Structures are given as C-alpha cells and as structure tokens.
C-alpha positions in Angstrom: -18.2 -15.5 -45.0 -16.4 -13.2 -47.5 -16.5 -10.3 -45.1 -16.2 -12.2 -41.8 -13.4 -12.5 -39.3 -10.2 -13.8 -40.7 -10.8 -12.5 -44.3 -8.4 -10.1 -46.0 -11.0 -7.4 -46.6 -9.5 -4.2 -48.1 -10.0 -1.0 -46.0 -13.4 0.4 -46.8 -12.0 3.8 -45.8 -9.4 3.9 -48.6 -11.6 5.1 -51.6 -12.3 8.3 -49.7 -8.6 9.0 -49.1 -7.5 7.9 -52.6 -10.0 10.3 -54.2 -9.0 13.3 -52.0 -12.1 13.2 -49.8 -10.4 12.9 -46.5 -11.4 15.4 -43.8 -8.2 16.6 -42.1 -8.0 19.6 -39.8 -6.7 22.0 -42.5 -9.7 21.0 -44.7 -12.1 22.5 -42.2 -13.1 26.1 -42.7 -15.5 27.8 -40.2 -17.3 31.2 -40.8 -15.3 34.2 -39.7 -12.3 32.0 -39.0 -9.1 33.7 -38.0 -5.6 32.2 -38.1 -2.9 31.8 -35.5 0.9 31.7 -35.5 3.0 30.6 -32.6 6.3 32.2 -31.5 8.7 29.6 -30.3 11.7 30.1 -28.1 15.1 30.3 -29.8 16.8 29.4 -26.6 17.1 26.1 -24.8 17.1 27.9 -21.4 16.5 31.6 -20.8 14.6 34.1 -18.7 12.1 36.3 -20.4 12.8 39.8 -19.2 10.1 41.4 -21.3 7.9 40.9 -24.4 7.0 43.9 -26.6 4.0 43.2 -28.7 3.2 46.8 -29.9 4.6 46.4 -33.4 2.8 43.0 -33.9 -0.5 44.5 -32.7 -0.2 47.3 -35.2 0.6 45.0 -38.1 -2.0 44.5 -40.9 -4.8 42.1 -40.1 -3.8 41.4 -36.5 -6.7 40.7 -34.1 -4.8 39.9 -30.9 -1.4 39.0 -29.5 -1.4 36.7 -26.5 1.5 36.0 -24.1 2.2 33.9 -21.0 1.4 37.0 -18.9 -2.1 37.0 -20.4 -2.5 33.3 -19.8 -1.6 33.7 -16.2 -4.0 36.6 -15.8 -6.8 34.5 -17.3 -6.0 31.7 -14.9 -5.0 29.1 -17.5 -3.3 26.1 -16.0 -0.4 24.0 -17.3 -0.4 20.5 -18.7 0.7 17.7 -16.3 1.3 14.0 -17.0 -1.7 11.8 -17.5 -0.1 8.7 -16.3 2.6 8.6 -13.6 4.6 5.8 -12.0 2.4 6.3 -8.9 -0.7 5.4 -10.9 1.1 2.4 -12.4 2.4 1.3 -8.9 6.0 1.1 -9.9 7.5 4.1 -8.1 7.1 7.9 -7.9 7.4 10.5 -10.5 7.9 14.3 -10.8 4.7 16.1 -11.8 5.9 18.7 -14.3 3.6 21.5 -15.4 4.1 22.5 -19.1 2.7 26.0 -19.6 0.6 26.7 -22.6 2.7 29.8 -23.1 5.9 30.3 -21.2 5.9 33.0 -18.6 9.2 34.1 -17.0 11.4 31.2 -18.2 11.8 28.9 -21.2 13.3 25.4 -20.9 13.8 24.2 -24.5 14.1 25.5 -28.0 10.7 25.5 -29.5 8.8 26.2 -26.3 5.7 28.3 -27.0 6.1 31.9 -25.9 3.4 34.0 -27.7 0.5 33.6 -30.1 -0.6 36.0 -32.8 -4.2 35.9 -34.2 -4.9 37.6 -37.5 -7.2 37.5 -40.5 -4.9 35.2 -42.6 -2.2 32.8 -41.8 0.4 34.9 -43.6 -0.6 38.0 -41.6 -0.3 36.1 -38.4 3.2 34.8 -39.3 4.4 38.2 -40.5 3.3 39.8 -37.2 4.8 37.0 -35.1 8.2 38.1 -36.5 7.6 41.6 -35.1 7.4 40.6 -31.5 10.5 41.8 -29.6 11.6 39.7 -26.7 14.3 40.6 -24.2 16.1 37.4 -23.3 18.6 36.5 -20.6 20.2 33.2 -21.8 21.0 30.7 -19.1 23.2 27.6 -19.1 21.5 24.6 -20.7 22.1 20.8 -20.5 20.9 18.4 -23.2 22.7 15.1 -22.4 21.4 12.8 -19.6 24.8 12.0 -18.3 25.8 15.6 -18.0 22.4 16.5 -16.5 22.9 14.3 -13.5 26.4 15.4 -12.8 27.2 17.7 -9.9 26.7 21.3 -10.7 24.6 20.7 -13.8 22.1 23.4 -14.8 18.7 22.6 -13.2 15.7 22.2 -15.5 13.2 22.6 -12.6 14.3 23.7 -9.2 12.0 21.2 -7.5 13.4 18.2 -9.3 16.8 17.6 -7.7 19.6 16.2 -9.8 17.3 16.7 -12.8 15.7 13.3 -11.9 12.0 12.9 -12.6 11.8 9.2 -11.6 13.7 6.0 -11.3 12.2 2.6 -12.0 13.7 -0.7 -10.8 12.7 -4.3 -10.9 14.4 -7.5 -9.8 16.6 -8.6 -7.0 20.1 -7.2 -6.9 21.5 -9.8 -4.5 20.3 -12.7 -6.7 21.8 -11.0 -9.7 25.1 -10.5 -7.9 25.3 -14.2 -7.0 24.5 -15.2 -10.5 27.2 -13.0 -12.0 29.7 -14.3 -9.5 29.2 -17.9 -10.6 28.9 -17.2 -14.4 31.2 -18.8 -16.9 30.7 -15.9 -19.3 29.5 -12.3 -19.0 28.5 -10.4 -22.0 28.5 -6.6 -21.8 27.1 -3.8 -24.1 26.9 -0.1 -24.0 24.0 1.2 -26.1 22.9 4.6 -27.2 19.2 4.7 -28.4 19.2 7.6 -30.8 16.5 10.3 -30.4 13.8 10.2 -33.1 10.5 11.9 -33.9 7.3 10.8 -35.7 7.3 13.1 -38.7 3.6 12.3 -39.4 2.5 13.1 -42.9 -0.1 15.5 -41.5 1.4 18.0 -39.2 -0.5 18.8 -36.1 -3.3 21.3 -36.4 -6.2 22.6 -34.3 -9.3 24.8 -34.7 -11.0 26.4 -31.7 -14.5 27.8 -31.6 -16.5 29.3 -28.7 -20.1 30.3 -28.1 -21.5 31.3 -24.8 -24.4 28.9 -25.0 -22.5 25.9 -26.4 -19.1 26.3 -24.9 -15.9 25.3 -26.6 -15.4 23.2 -29.7 -12.0 21.9 -30.7 -11.2 20.3 -34.1 -7.9 18.6 -33.8 -5.5 15.9 -35.2 -5.1 13.5 -32.3 -5.4 9.9 -31.2 -7.6 10.4 -28.1 -10.4 13.0 -28.3 -11.8 12.2 -24.9 -8.5 12.5 -23.2 -7.8 15.8 -24.9 -11.2 17.1 -23.6 -10.3 16.0 -20.1 -6.8 17.6 -20.1 -7.9 20.9 -21.7 -11.1 21.3 -19.6 -9.7 20.2 -16.2 -6.1 21.3 -16.3 -6.0 24.3 -18.6 -9.3 26.1 -19.0 -10.7 24.8 -15.6 -14.2 24.3 -16.9 -16.6 21.4 -16.7 -15.9 18.8 -19.5 -19.5 19.2 -20.6 -18.4 22.7 -21.8 -15.8 21.3 -24.2 -16.5 19.3 -27.3 -13.6 17.7 -29.2 -13.9 16.5 -32.7 -11.2 14.5 -34.5 -11.9 13.5 -38.1 -9.2 11.9 -40.2 -5.7 11.9 -38.9 -2.7 11.7 -41.2 -0.4 9.6 -39.0 -0.2 9.6 -35.2 2.3 6.9 -34.0 1.9 7.9 -30.4 3.1 11.5 -30.9 -0.5 12.6 -31.4 -1.5 10.8 -28.2 -0.2 13.8 -26.3 -2.3 16.9 -25.6 -0.4 20.0 -26.8 -0.5 23.7 -25.8 -1.8 24.7 -29.2 -5.0 22.7 -28.7 -5.9 24.7 -25.6 -4.5 28.0 -27.0 -6.9 28.0 -30.0 -9.9 27.6 -27.7 -8.7 30.3 -25.4 -8.0 32.6 -28.3 -11.5 31.9 -29.8 -13.1 32.9 -26.5 -11.1 36.1 -26.3 -11.6 37.1 -30.0 -15.1 35.7 -30.4 -14.0 34.1 -33.7 -12.9 30.6 -34.6 -9.1 30.3 -34.6 -7.1 27.9 -36.7 -3.5 26.9 -36.2 -1.7 24.5 -38.6 1.9 23.6 -37.7 4.7 23.7 -40.2 7.3 21.0 -40.4 9.9 23.2 -38.7 7.6 23.9 -35.8 6.8 20.2 -35.5 10.5 19.2 -35.3 10.9 21.6 -32.3 7.5 21.3 -30.6 6.2 17.8 -31.2 7.3 15.2 -28.7 10.5 13.2 -29.5 11.2 9.7 -28.5 13.8 7.0 -27.4 17.1 8.8 -26.4 18.5 6.3 -23.9 22.0 5.5 -22.7 22.2 1.9 -21.4 24.9 -0.3 -19.9 23.9 -3.9 -19.8 25.3 -7.3 -18.8 24.2 -10.9 -19.3 25.5 -13.8 -17.2 25.7 -17.3 -18.7 26.8 -20.7 -17.6 29.2 -22.9 -19.5 26.4 -24.4 -21.5 25.0 -21.0 -22.6 22.1 -20.9 -20.2 21.2 -17.5 -19.1 21.7 -16.8 -15.4 21.0 -13.1 -14.9 20.2 -10.0 -16.8 21.3 -6.6 -15.5 21.1 -3.1 -17.0 21.2 0.5 -16.0 19.8 3.2 -18.2 19.4 6.9 -18.4 16.3 8.0 -20.4 15.9 11.6 -21.6 12.6 13.1 -20.5 13.2 16.5 -22.0 12.1 19.7 -20.4 8.6 18.5 -19.3 6.7 15.2 -19.0 3.6 15.5 -21.1 0.7 13.1 -21.4 2.0 9.5 -21.3 5.7 10.6 -21.1 6.4 8.1 -18.3 5.2 5.1 -20.3 8.5 4.5 -22.2 10.4 4.7 -19.0 8.2 2.0 -17.3 7.7 -0.3 -20.3 11.4 -0.4 -21.2 12.1 -2.1 -17.9 8.9 -4.1 -17.7 9.4 -5.8 -21.1 13.2 -6.3 -20.6 12.9 -10.0 -19.9 11.5 -10.5 -23.3 10.8 -14.2 -24.4 13.6 -15.7 -22.4 13.8 -17.6 -19.1 16.2 -15.7 -16.9 16.6 -16.8 -13.3 17.8 -13.5 -11.9 16.9 -10.0 -13.0 18.1 -6.5 -12.0 17.2 -3.7 -14.3 16.6 0.0 -13.7 16.1 3.2 -15.6 16.4 6.8 -14.5 14.2 9.5 -16.2 16.4 12.6 -16.6 15.1 16.1 -17.3 17.1 18.1 -19.8 16.7 21.4 -21.8 15.3 19.6 -24.8 12.0 18.9 -26.5 9.9 16.6 -24.2 9.9 12.9 -25.1 6.8 10.7 -25.1 5.5 7.4 -26.6 6.4 6.7 -30.2 5.4 3.4 -31.9 6.6 0.8 -29.4 6.9 3.2 -26.4 9.7 1.6 -24.4 9.5 -1.9 -25.7 12.0 -1.2 -28.6 14.5 0.1 -26.0 14.1 -2.9 -23.7 14.1 -5.6 -26.4 17.0 -4.0 -28.3 19.1 -4.3 -25.1 18.5 -8.0 -24.6 18.9 -8.9 -28.3 22.3 -7.0 -28.5 23.4 -8.8 -25.3 22.6 -12.2 -26.8 24.5 -11.5 -30.0 27.5 -10.3 -27.9 27.2 -13.5 -25.7 27.3 -15.6 -28.9 30.5 -13.8 -29.9 32.3 -14.5 -26.6 31.0 -18.0 -26.0 31.3 -19.3 -29.6 27.7 -20.6 -29.5 25.6 -20.0 -32.5 23.3 -17.0 -32.1 20.2 -18.9 -33.0 21.0 -21.9 -30.8 21.7 -19.5 -27.9 18.3 -18.1 -28.2 16.7 -21.5 -28.6 18.2 -22.8 -25.4 16.8 -20.0 -23.4 13.3 -19.5 -24.7 10.3 -19.7 -22.4 8.5 -23.0 -23.2 4.8 -23.3 -23.9 4.3 -25.6 -21.0 5.5 -22.8 -18.7 2.4 -20.7 -19.6 1.0 -18.7 -17.8 4.5 -17.4 -17.1 5.1 -14.6 -14.6 8.1 -12.3 -15.4 10.3 -10.6 -12.9 8.4 -7.4 -13.7 5.0 -8.9 -12.8 3.8 -9.4 -16.4 1.9 -12.6 -16.9 2.3 -14.1 -20.4 -0.9 -16.1 -20.9 0.2 -17.8 -24.1 3.1 -18.1 -26.5 4.9 -20.6 -28.6 8.2 -18.8 -29.1 10.2 -21.6 -30.6 7.5 -22.3 -33.2 7.7 -18.6 -34.2 11.5 -18.7 -34.4 11.4 -21.8 -36.6 8.8 -20.3 -38.9 10.9 -17.1 -39.4 14.1 -19.1 -40.1 12.2 -21.2 -42.6 10.9 -18.2 -44.4 14.3 -16.6 -44.4 16.0 -19.7 -45.9 18.8 -19.6 -43.3 20.3 -22.7 -44.8 21.0 -20.9 -48.0 22.7 -17.9 -46.3 26.2 -19.2 -46.7 25.9 -19.3 -50.4 24.4 -15.8 -50.5 27.3 -14.5 -48.4 29.8 -16.1 -50.7 28.1 -14.5 -53.7 28.2 -11.1 -52.0 31.9 -11.5 -51.1 32.7 -12.3 -54.8 31.3 -8.8 -55.5 33.4 -7.2 -52.8 30.4 -6.8 -50.5 29.9 -7.9 -46.9 26.6 -9.8 -46.2 25.2 -10.3 -42.8 22.2 -12.0 -41.3 20.4 -10.5 -38.3 17.9 -12.0 -36.0 15.7 -10.6 -33.2 13.0 -12.2 -31.1 10.6 -9.9 -29.4 7.5 -9.7 -27.2 5.3 -6.7 -26.8 2.7 -5.8 -24.2 -0.5 -4.4 -25.8 -3.9 -3.5 -24.7 -4.3 -1.6 -21.4 -7.0 -0.1 -19.4 -10.7 -0.4 -20.3 -13.1 0.9 -22.9 -16.6 0.7 -24.2 -18.4 0.2 -27.5 -22.0 0.5 -28.7 -24.0 -1.2 -31.5 -27.1 0.6 -32.6 -29.7 -0.5 -35.2 -31.8 2.0 -37.0 -35.4 1.4 -38.2 -34.1 0.3 -41.6 -32.1 -2.5 -40.0 -28.8 -0.9 -40.7 -26.1 -0.9 -37.9 -23.9 1.8 -36.4 -20.9 1.0 -34.3 -20.0 3.7 -31.8 -16.4 3.2 -30.7 -14.4 4.6 -27.8 -11.2 3.7 -29.6 -9.9 5.9 -32.3 -8.7 4.9 -35.7 -6.0 7.0 -37.3 -5.1 4.7 -40.2 -5.5 1.3 -38.7 -8.8 0.5 -40.5 -11.2 0.1 -37.5 -14.2 0.9 -39.7 -13.4 -2.2 -41.8 -12.4 -4.6 -39.1 -15.1 -3.7 -36.6 -17.7 -4.1 -39.4 -16.2 -7.5 -40.2 -16.6 -8.5 -36.6 -20.2 -7.3 -36.3 -21.1 -8.8 -39.6 -19.7 -12.1 -38.5 -21.2 -12.1 -35.0 -24.7 -10.8 -35.8 -25.1 -12.0 -39.4 -25.8 -8.6 -40.9 -24.5 -7.4 -44.2 -21.0 -5.9 -44.1 -22.0 -3.0 -46.2 -24.9 -2.1 -43.8 -22.5 -1.4 -41.0 -21.6 2.3 -40.3 -18.9 3.5 -37.9 -18.8 6.5 -35.6 -15.8 7.7 -33.6 -13.9 10.8 -32.7 -16.6 13.2 -31.6 -17.1 13.6 -27.8 -20.6 14.9 -28.5 -21.7 11.6 -30.1 -19.4 9.1 -28.5 -20.1 9.1 -24.8 -16.6 8.0 -23.7 -13.4 6.4 -25.0 -9.7 6.1 -24.3 -8.5 6.4 -27.9 -5.9 4.3 -29.6 -2.5 3.9 -28.1 -0.3 0.8 -27.3 -2.1 -1.4 -29.9 -5.1 -1.6 -27.7 -8.0 -1.2 -30.1 -8.7 -4.8 -31.1 -7.7 -6.3 -27.7 -9.8 -3.8 -25.6 -12.1 -2.2 -28.1 -12.8 -5.4 -30.0 -13.6 -7.2 -26.7 -15.9 -4.4 -25.7 -17.6 -4.7 -29.1 -18.0 -8.5 -28.5 -19.8 -7.6 -25.3 -22.0 -5.1 -27.1 -22.8 -7.8 -29.7 -23.8 -10.2 -26.9 -26.0 -7.5 -25.5 -27.7 -7.1 -28.8 -28.2 -10.8 -29.2 -29.7 -11.1 -25.7 -32.1 -8.1 -26.3 -32.9 -9.5 -29.7 -33.8 -12.8 -28.2 -36.5 -11.1 -26.1 -37.9 -9.3 -29.2 -37.8 -12.5 -31.2 -39.5 -14.5 -28.5 -42.4 -12.0 -28.6 -42.6 -12.1 -32.4 -42.4 -15.9 -32.6 -44.8 -16.3 -29.7 -42.3 -18.5 -27.8 -40.7 -18.4 -24.3 -37.4 -16.6 -24.3 -35.5 -19.6 -23.1 -36.6 -21.5 -26.2 -35.1 -19.0 -28.6 -31.6 -19.6 -29.9 -29.3 -17.4 -32.1 -27.0 -18.8 -34.7 -25.7 -17.6 -38.1 -27.7 -14.3 -37.9 -31.0 -15.9 -37.1 -33.2 -16.3 -34.0 -35.0 -19.6 -34.0 -37.3 -21.6 -31.7 -35.2 -24.6 -30.7 -36.2 -27.8 -32.5 -38.4 -26.0 -35.1 -37.9 -24.3 -38.5 -39.5 -21.1 -37.3 -37.0 -18.3 -37.3 -36.4 -14.6 -37.9 -33.2 -12.9 -39.2 -31.4 -10.3 -37.1 -32.4 -7.5 -39.5 -36.1 -8.5 -39.3 -36.0 -8.4 -35.6 -34.2 -5.0 -35.6 -36.8 -3.5 -37.8 -39.7 -4.9 -35.7 -38.1 -3.4 -32.6 -38.9 0.1 -33.9 -42.6 -0.5 -34.5 -44.7 2.4 -33.2 -47.1 0.1 -31.4 -47.8 -3.6 -30.6 -44.5 -4.3 -28.8 -44.2 -4.9 -25.0 -43.2 -1.7 -23.2 -40.7 -3.7 -21.1 -38.6 -4.3 -24.3 -38.1 -0.6 -24.9 -37.7 1.0 -28.3 -35.1 -0.2 -30.8 -32.4 -2.7 -30.8 -29.0 -1.8 -29.4 -26.3 -3.0 -27.0 -23.5 -1.5 -25.0 -20.4 -3.4 -23.9 -17.3 -2.6 -21.9 -14.1 -4.5 -21.3 -11.1 -4.1 -19.1 -8.1 -6.3 -18.5 -5.8 -7.0 -15.6 -2.9 -8.0 -17.9 -2.2 -6.9 -21.4 -1.9 -9.2 -24.4 1.6 -10.3 -25.4 2.1 -10.4 -29.2 5.5 -11.8 -30.1 7.6 -12.6 -33.1 10.9 -13.2 -34.8 12.5 -10.9 -37.4 15.3 -12.0 -39.8 17.1 -9.5 -41.9 19.9 -9.7 -44.4 22.0 -6.8 -45.5 24.8 -6.1 -47.9 27.4 -3.5 -47.0 29.9 -1.9 -49.3 33.0 -1.6 -47.2 34.5 1.1 -49.4 31.5 3.5 -48.8 29.8 2.1 -45.7 26.5 2.0 -47.6 24.0 -0.6 -46.3 21.3 -2.2 -48.5 18.7 -4.4 -46.9 18.3 -7.3 -49.3 15.8 -9.6 -47.5 13.5 -9.2 -44.6 11.0 -11.7 -43.1 9.0 -11.8 -40.0 6.9 -14.4 -38.2 4.3 -12.9 -35.8 2.0 -14.3 -33.2 -0.8 -11.7 -32.9 -3.3 -14.2 -31.6 -6.5 -14.6 -33.7 -5.9 -12.7 -37.0 -9.0 -10.6 -37.7 -7.9 -9.3 -41.0 -4.6 -10.6 -42.4 -4.3 -7.9 -45.1 -4.6 -5.0 -42.6 -2.5 -6.8 -39.9 0.3 -7.3 -42.4 0.1 -3.6 -43.4 0.5 -2.7 -39.8 3.6 -4.9 -39.5 5.1 -3.4 -42.7 4.7 0.1 -41.4 6.2 -0.8 -38.1 9.2 -2.4 -39.8 9.8 0.7 -41.9 9.9 2.9 -38.8 12.2 0.5 -37.0 14.6 0.5 -40.0 14.4 4.3 -40.0 15.8 4.4 -36.5 18.4 1.8 -37.2 19.8 3.4 -40.3 18.8 7.0 -40.8 16.9 9.0 -38.2 18.6 11.0 -35.5 17.7 14.2 -33.6 20.9 16.0 -32.7 21.4 19.0 -30.4 24.5 21.2 -30.0 26.0 22.2 -26.7 23.6 25.2 -26.5 20.5 23.1 -27.0 19.9 24.0 -30.6 18.2 21.3 -32.7 20.6 20.7 -35.6 18.1 18.4 -37.4 15.2 20.7 -37.5 14.0 20.0 -41.0 13.8 17.1 -43.5 16.9 18.4 -45.1 18.8 17.2 -42.0 16.5 14.6 -40.5 16.6 11.5 -42.7 13.4 9.4 -43.1 13.3 6.0 -44.9 12.2 6.2 -48.5 10.9 3.5 -50.8 14.4 2.7 -52.2 15.7 2.1 -48.6 13.4 -0.8 -48.1 13.0 -4.2 -49.5 9.8 -6.2 -49.9 8.8 -7.7 -46.6 7.6 -11.2 -46.2 5.3 -11.8 -43.2 3.6 -14.9 -41.8 1.3 -15.5 -38.8 1.5 -18.1 -36.1 -1.9 -18.0 -34.5 -1.7 -18.7 -30.8 -5.0 -17.4 -29.3 -4.7 -15.0 -26.4 -6.4 -16.4 -23.3 -7.0 -13.1 -21.5 -9.7 -11.7 -23.7 -12.8 -13.2 -25.2 -11.9 -12.9 -28.9 -8.3 -14.3 -28.6 -6.5 -11.3 -30.2 -3.2 -9.8 -29.4 -2.0 -6.3 -30.4 -0.6 -5.9 -33.9 0.3 -2.3 -34.4 3.8 -1.9 -32.8 5.6 -5.3 -33.0 7.1 -4.4 -36.4 9.0 -1.5 -34.8 10.0 -3.4 -31.7 11.7 -6.2 -33.7 13.1 -4.4 -36.6 15.7 -2.2 -35.0 17.6 -5.0 -33.3 17.3 -7.3 -36.3 18.9 -4.7 -38.7 21.7 -3.8 -36.3 22.3 -7.6 -35.7 22.6 -8.0 -39.5 25.0 -5.1 -39.8 27.3 -6.4 -37.1 27.2 -9.9 -38.6 28.3 -8.5 -41.9 31.1 -6.4 -40.3 32.4 -9.1 -37.9 35.0 -10.5 -40.4 36.4 -6.9 -40.5 36.8 -6.8 -36.7 33.8 -4.5 -36.0 31.8 -5.7 -32.9 29.7 -2.6 -32.1 28.1 0.4 -33.7 25.8 3.2 -32.6 22.5 4.0 -34.3 21.8 5.2 -36.8 24.2 3.1 -38.6 24.9 5.6 -41.3 27.3 5.0 -44.2 29.8 7.4 -42.6 29.6 5.7 -39.2 30.0 2.2 -40.7 32.9 3.4 -42.9 34.7 4.9 -39.8 34.0 1.7 -37.8 35.7 -0.4 -40.5 38.7 2.0 -40.7 39.1 2.1 -36.9 38.9 -1.7 -36.7 41.5 -2.0 -39.4 43.9 0.4 -37.6 43.3 -1.6 -34.4 
C-alpha cells in the first residue's frame, strides 16, 4: 500500500506552509480588533509601591490600561502547576500561584506588570512606555546553590529554604555498601546550562468575548483543552463551557508552548472589559524574558564499579532551578530526570535525588526531552569518566553493563517497566554506521592537519506516552473520512500519519481522509501533544476508533448482504460473507449508512467510531548516538564532522517523518552542547535577552545526519509504537560532549562545561597545559 503504515509519505501539510497559506495567530484578524502591549518587570525582585497609568491612558489610541490591582478587583486567579509530585506519587511539591499581572511584588525580570490596549500595536507599545512605576528593589538570588544557603533572599515566604520539592529514588544503604566494596569510583560535577526554545513563531493570543457565546481564545499552544481548563477554572473562574480555545498552525512548540501563560488569560479578560477582540503578539525580547526556560541543573554524581568494570551503584545529587514560579508541567523535568537516570544499564544499587529550587529567574518547564536529557547526560558522562580511570574501552564498558533482552520486562529502581528493548543490537548498529574501525585513520589524518579529532558515544532511553486520550473517526455521506484527534500536531505531521493509519486499517483512500484538531468546540476532549505521546496514546486510541468503525460497519454490512453478523468478516477494506465471494467495500457501507430510509433503526445513522486508550507504563524508545568532531586547538573551534544514530522507536509508521523528528532533536541537543546559554548577572538581569547574545545552531554548525531504525515492537500498546519526537535531543548532548572530551584527552583536558564554546575549549586547553 503506497500510503499505508511504514511508507515514507511526505507530509500532506507541507504544500500549505510552503506556499504561505499557514494560519498562525498573527494571520488572524477579527472585526474591531484592538491590540495589546505588556509591561514587563525590569527587576528580578522588587515591591511595587505604585503604578501611575494617567499618561498612558491619555496617549493616542489607548482604550484601556490594566494592572494587577484591576485583576485582583475583578477576582482573577493565578496559574498553578497542572502536575505535581503528589499527583505522580513521587513526593510533595510547592503549589506556586503565578499572577496574570503582578500585584505588590515581582519575582523575576520579565514578570507581567501591566497591559495596555489600543487601536494599533504601535499605539499600545508607545503608551506602555508612559506607565510610571515606583519600585522598591529587593535582594535577588538566581543560582540554586546560593538560593538554599542560610540567609538567602526568599522567593516565596511559604516555601522555606527556597525549596519547592525534593525527589529521591533508591536505597541509600545499598548504595553505601556498594561504594564501600568498589574497585573504582568515577565522579563528575556537571552544570546543565539553561536554555530556551526560541520557536520560530513567537507566542501570540487573541481574545474575544460575547455575552451569549462567552470567551474565544485563538492561541499558539500545544494543548488547547488544557489551556481552556486552566484559564476557565484557575483564572476567570467560569465554567469551561464558556471558554472556547482554537489553535490553528503552530510555528514550533518544543514543550515551551505546553504551558498556559498569563497573556492567554489577559486577552480574554481585556476583551470582556473593552468589548472588543484583543490581540497580543510577543516580540523576541519579550519571549526571552517571559517564555519558560529549561534545564539549569547542578549535579554531583558517582558511579561504583568492580575490578571487571561491572557497575555496582549509581548515586547523584542535583539542584534544579525552578525559577520564580512553577507553571504548567514545571515539575516534570524534576521527576523524569531522576526516574530515567538508570538508563539502559543494569545497576544493582541506586541512590539518586534532585531538589527543585526557587530563584528570582524566569520559570523553567519542559523543553524537548524534559528531564531525560539531564538524567541520561549524567550517566553517560560517568561512564566516560569510568573508562578513563579504569582503562577499559568506553564502548566495552557500556556493552558489559547493558540490560539484556532476556531480562525484559525489566523493572528499574524508579518503578519504570521496560517492556522491550535490544540495547546491544542498537549499539552495534550505530557503531557499524559510524565506521568505528576507521576512526584511527581519520584521527591520524586530522592530526596531520594540526586538528584534534574525537569520537563520542551515548546510549539513551526515553519514557514517552503518558496519560490517556481519545480519537474519533467519522464518515460523511460521500464516504470520505474525518479524524477528530485529541492530540495536537504542531509540526509532527499527524494529519499525514493518522491518515496513513486509517487508510491502512480501513482500506479507504488516503486522499479521502481529513483531519480535525485544535478547536475545543469541535474536538470534545484531548490532552494535546507533549512527551512524544501522540502516536503511542493517540495512535492507539485511533486504532480503537477504527475497530469500533469496523464493528459497526459489520452490522451495516450484514444487513446489506442479508447475512448474520457473525458470518461477516472484514479484511483489506472489504466486508465479506465468510466462504463466499459476496462483499462490500468500506466506502460502500459508509454511504449506505446514511440512507434516509430502509436501514434498521437499531443501527443508527451514519458510520463512525470513538476510541480511547490509556497506559499504565509509557513506551521506552532507545538508541545510540555516535558523533565525531574536529577541534582546532589554536582557536577552540569545534566542527562536527560525522553524526550517526540508531534508534528503536518500535514500529515505524512513517520513516521519513520519524527521521525528520530525530534530525530536529539532534540539532537542538547540539545547540545546548555547543552554543546556547541563558545567563543572569548578580542582580537577576538576563544577559542573553536577544538573538545577538543567545546563540542558536545554524545550518553550517551541523553535518548531515545518518539515521537507522532497529524495530523492536512495543508490547504495552496495540500498535507497537514508541515515542519518536525527543530521543534526538536526549542522546545528542552527551554524544557531542563525549566527542569533545575524547578529542581533548591527549591535551590533558578531562572535563568541560556546556556550552563548549570555542573560548571555553581554548581556555581548557591552556589551563591543562599550565597544569
């Protein structure tokens, strides 16, 4: 089947984007629409003594100026976390309340303080500059280690020691005993640099209000139904039926747009007060201050090994920076960093913990990988360090300690259950693609040019596909099909892959399948797309919906073929009476189901099916990345020369799109390893608040990637898939750093912080030389 499961079908969405027909928030214009500008705090921590809005209100075109005092007077609530350690049964967590507009106190640079609504965007921005605020600056703290020290400034008075939560798994006594008998102990101290998503489309929102219809929000997000719940229940305090959320095309999400932001509630509130639709489109500078950041962890880790290089125990302690508030799924990186820490290795003893620390910085939240890059990076760095101190080859050390296929299902120390995996097969596939045997010759050739060549390796595992979801399949009287999905595609290609699946399962033409998502008025419920869940959960729900269509279709076909239902079979898109050549195609049956008369009332009208799927344990995609770099020791410049990855994502539904997901993830992982870094000064000012200072990877920073799939079907869902969207990011960062340290090892460099910029590498080489 040319459009069936497993075929490399190009995205059917692409022609629309390539010809400029995408529908992003800023493309939407409503009648009488006003425009908003947000005033952000210039202080990391300060009291608001007063706000004078008189000059702004008198400015040309201004319709209204709103402050935190107005929000409090109207009874608007704050935004609390959607998921907490309590809900995930792994501990307790502080429930911060992020105000939509600060009232009385601000806790990070970029916090929203006031909103101006005017006839044009320029008028709103000009007037915003006229608002006079009397500030009382207060001491601020931005570093996690300083934040937990005695006497540190408190971010929230009801969060002692600036601690939001502490997550711990394992047995400390078992780990102590293992370290006591170890022949070798490898130790690392790691800083996970703070990064941000920098999506191509900045966040934007349009709010509209009518007394009869209620609120309508057009927004750039990953989860319209969750945005509706948060805004209705937490902020506006109205029934969800009074709020409609519409998300059309989204120009990049990466987890950052999985959070519900104050602006999304503010435009609705402003629309109700002004009786006009209100649009807000964020600028890049606003995004750098107000969009959630990610990573930002300090970790001290240790790995105990016996004389033969077998792992005995893993231990680490980490401080993760929560920022000033814990929005949306902010606790997810904290929990998942610890839960995935065991990775693909058999480790008899385990003792890992992480503390979530509040600081006067922009809140952190999930970003592609969400905790898994942090946990996997720690173990991979420890293995490379263990190889250095034991003298055992890095690859052999990994091979000796991989979990074996016969051990599946395998329960980790953090209560994950790996249902499937052939980790050594994946390792060997990657090494073959990378031509490891030819590396020595390539290294010699680089040395002849005065360059240092290094090979890096990283094995990883990811947990993907959480919670439950639903999907619908509806035929219309013409026999065409519409998929109604609770997941939300923001670039992954769901319209293509879901259509492939339905075409394959039901035998209908690929081109006859339409796709509906992102509008809470037409999609009854959904949990959006985060944590690479769409194919695992949404695809399995779609399978259930297809089964429901087939079962209902059998009853229609039995009537049409004048046969008992139990005698009707379905195969290759046709209903047939068993043992005969009498049959009807799915499309024929669907059309007949809409006849105005002559069909049994018990069968109802039309052909459709609804399916739901939930899972007790996520899927566990896994892979191996191999990277080669060349470094100029005179300048510290790193060039990635070769990059290969072998991935087990279960059944591969569309290899073209899956490989594209992997490529994008690798690019973002390389960005963190080499370039990206959010920096704050001692007063809490963001020193990297524009793309002049925050470096993103560009085309000439990246090589061509080579990817291969090792298909080991997942056993915990009916279609055998594993998540594919985040593994590239999880494996790339440790692979690149591993390659850099391998290249620099002959020069005496054994450690380097991320991002490994040319200056940082140059200094490490000079410091090692002086040592």
